[in-house]
N, C-alpha and C positions, 0 to 999 in steps of 0.2 A: 297356300291353296288348300282347301278342305279335302279330306279323303273321301273318295266316292263310295257310296253304298254299293252293296253287291248288286250287279245289274241283272236284268231279266235274261240276258244272254247266258249267264252262269247256270240258271235253272234249265234253260233249253239244252245246254251241253250236258248237264247232269241227266236229263231225261233221255237224251240220245245215247249216253254211255250205258244206262240201265237197259234200254231196249236192245242195243247192239250186243251186250253181254249175254242176255237171255237168248237172243236169236243165234248168236255164234255157237252156243252150247247145243241148241236144237239142231242146227245145220250140221254140226260135227257128228252128232249121233246118227243123223239121217245119211250123211255121206258114208259113214262106216257100214251102215246096214245095206245101203243100195249100191255102193261102189260108183256112184254117179260122178263123172268129172265136173259137171256143172255145179253140183252141190259141194264138191271139194273147193271149187273156186269161190262159191258163195260163202262157205265157211271161212276161208282165208280172208275174204272181203270183210266179213263181220268182225273177225278177230282183229284185223288191221284197224277197222273203224273204232272198236272198243278201246284199243291201245291208244289210238290217236286222240280220243276224247280226254284221256288223262293229260296229254300235252296241252289240249285246249283249255282244260280246267286250270292248269298251271298258268296258261297265257292270261286268263281272266284275273287270276289272283295277282300275278306279277304286275300287270298293267294298272291295277287299282292302288298300288303303293304310291304314297305322296312323294314329291321331290324332296331331296335333302341336300346337304352340303357336298356329298360325294357325287350325286347325280342331280345337278340343278335343273336339268331339263326333264326330270322325272324318269319313270321307268316304263313309259308307254310303249316304246319300241320293243320291249321284252315280249309283248303280245305277238309281234310279227316273227320274232325269232322262234318262239315255241310253236307257233302255227306253221312255220317253215319246217320244223322237225316233223310235225304231224303230216304235212303234205309229202315229205320224203318217205315217211313210214308207209303212207298209203301206196306210194309207187313201188316200194321194195317188197313189203309184206303182202300187199294186195295184188297189184298189177303183175309184177314179175312172177310171183308164185302161181297165179291163175293162168298166165300164158304158158309157163313151163309145164304145168300140170296138163293143160289142154294138148300141147304138142306131144307130150309123152303118151297121151291116151289116144292119139290119132290112129295108131296101128293096133289098138286093143280090140279083141273080139269077145271080151267078157260080156255075158248076157246078164243084165240087171233085171231083178224080179220084183223088188219092193217098190213098185211105182207109186202105190197108194201112200206109202210113208213119205216119199219125195214130194208128192203133191200136197199132202197135209202140212208138212213143215214149211213148204214155200208159201202156202196160204196163211199160216199163222205168222210167219215172218213178215208177210206183206201187211198184215194188220198192225203189228208192232212198229214196223218201219213207217207205215202210213201215219200213225199217231205222232211219231217223232217229227215227220216231215210237216204235218199240219201245224205243229207248234212253231217250228222254225219259219214256216211260210207266213204264219200270222204275225210273228214279230217283224220279219222283213217287210211284209206288206204294210204294216202300221207305220214303220219308219219311212217307207217309200211314199205313202200317201201324205205324210206330214211335210215331205219335201216336193210334192207334186211330180214324182218320178214313177217310172215303170218299175214294178217289183224286181224283175230279173235284171234290169239295168242297174238298179240300186245295189243288188247283191254283188254284182261284178265290180262296182266302183266304190262300195262302202269302205270306210277306213276301219271297220270292225272286222278283223280277220277271223274271229271265232264264229261270228254269225255267218260269214261267207262259207267257212269250212263245213259247219254243221248243215247248212242248207244244201251245199253241193254234194256232200257225202250222203245225206238222206235221199236226195233226188237220184243220185247214182245207184243207191241201194234198191230203190223201187224199180228202176230201169233194169238193173242187174237181175232182179227176181223174175221179171218178165222174160228176159233172155234165157235164164236157167229153165224156166217153165217150158218154153218152146224147145229147148235142147232136149229135155227129158221126154217131152211129148213126142217129138219126131223120132227119138230113139225107140220109144215104145211102138209107134205106128210102123216104122220101117224095119225095126230089129237091127239097125245099124248104129253102133256106138259113135260113129263119126259125128253125128249131130250133137251128141252130148259133149264130145271133146271140143267141137266148134263153139258150143255155148260157153265153155270155160275160157276159150281164147278171146271171144268177144267181150266177156265180162272183164278180162284183164286189159283189153284195149280201152274199154270204157274208163276203167280206173286210172289207166295211164294218162288219158286225156285230161281227166279231172285233176289229177295230181300235178301235171305240168302247168295247168292254168293257175292252180293255187300257189305253186312255187313261184311262178312269174309275178303274181300279184304281191306276194309277200316280199319278194326281192325288190320290187319297185318302191314299196313303202319303207323298207329298210334303207334304201339309197336316198330317200327324201322325195316324197310325193307332194307337189304343191297343193294347197287347199283348192277345193272346187270353186267354181264361179259363184255358186250360191253362198258359200261360206265367206268368200272374199267380199261380196256385196254386203253381207250381214256385218262383217267386221268394219267395213268402211262406214256403214250407217251408224254403227255403235260409236266409232271415233268422232264422227261429225256431230253426234248427239251430245258429246261432252261439252260442258259450258266453257272450258278453257281452250278448246280447239276451234280455230277459225277456218283452217283448210288443211287437207291432207294431200301431199304431193307424191308420196311413195308408200306403198303397202305391199308387204310380202307375207304370205301365210304358208306354213309347211307343216304337214302332219308329223307329229312325234308320238303318236299313239292313237288308239281308237277314239275318234271325235275329240282329239286334243291337238292344239296348234302351238307352234312357235311363231310369234308375230313380230315383225319389224316394220316400223313406220316412220316417215318423216312428216312432221306437222308444223304448221305456222300457228303460234299461239295468239290469243286475243290480247291486244294491248302492246305496250312497249316497256317491258320490265327489265330490271337489272339482271345480270348474268346469274347471280346466286338464286334469285327468285325464279328465274326460268328453269334452272336445274331442279329446284324443288317441285315446280309445276310438272315437269316431265316425269319425275319419279312418282308423283301423285297419280298421273295418268296411267303409268305402268301398273301401279298397285291396283287401281280401279279395274283395269282390264284383267289382271290376274285373279281378281276375285270371282270372275266367271269360271264355271267348271270346264269351259271349252278351251281357255287359254292357259297353258302351263307357264309360259314365259313370254314377256313382252319387252321389246327394246324400242324406245321412242327417242328420236333425235329431231333437231330443228331442220326445217326445209332450207334449201339453198335459196338465196335471193333470186326472185324472178321465176321460180319453178312454177309450172302450171298445176293448178289444183285438179285433183281427181274428183270425178263425179260418180254417183252411185251406178250409173249406166256403163261406166268404163270397165274394161276387162283388167284383171290383175296380171 
């Protein structure tokens, strides 16, 4: 199976890392100058995101490795493992820190004075995070359109964990900035730091929800997620399109990496050949399927006598 070229997701992750690093530095400086609990939460959020992008970059690199004798199924599931680390990092370094900071600041009566600095940094951060989100949205939208799916539904169900993570983190970053803005604004208008502390807590809750969703999705793919109906139909059509295949009676697809499958099928071959010839034909079908960039490993066996043929409209 040929090695994949570096995907567009890699550059999306790299852009997100650069944006988060710059924004994290700016938010940290602003948090020190203002003492704003919301800005402290946002700084923790951005540092967590920047650190997570390193995990996601590693996820992209690991998943691109071709299969070998040690890992005949390839290294695709490595992407889910590194993405799981990133999601746990978002929960611990982002959500927990933000909530604890907000709770500790609830009883504070410190008067913040550098509101202009807070607003300026939040505005600049919104621009950088917006650029990163637009890039991840464009990539997700293009993939969704090619599959005839809704963009947000595609992000939730996609087998590409880095795309899902970057999209979710960028979206959470923009929402978090809005929450932080209102926390600082209400603090300024009322003179009560409660609103700023509440903003920090709400940012933490937002990050916790996003992290739990990402953890659950990666867990499902690590355990073995069956291929989508669209992928199953495409695989069945591809099998039926092979000249040696008369009918398919069993087909199973399982994700073993971003847009990569383990395929098991039972087929009835054209003609009535000797056992040795049949074995060679089955191996030839397997090799032809594995030449596709989507199928990492294929296992083809003969159908049992009298088995009903699958049709393209059937569900896998």
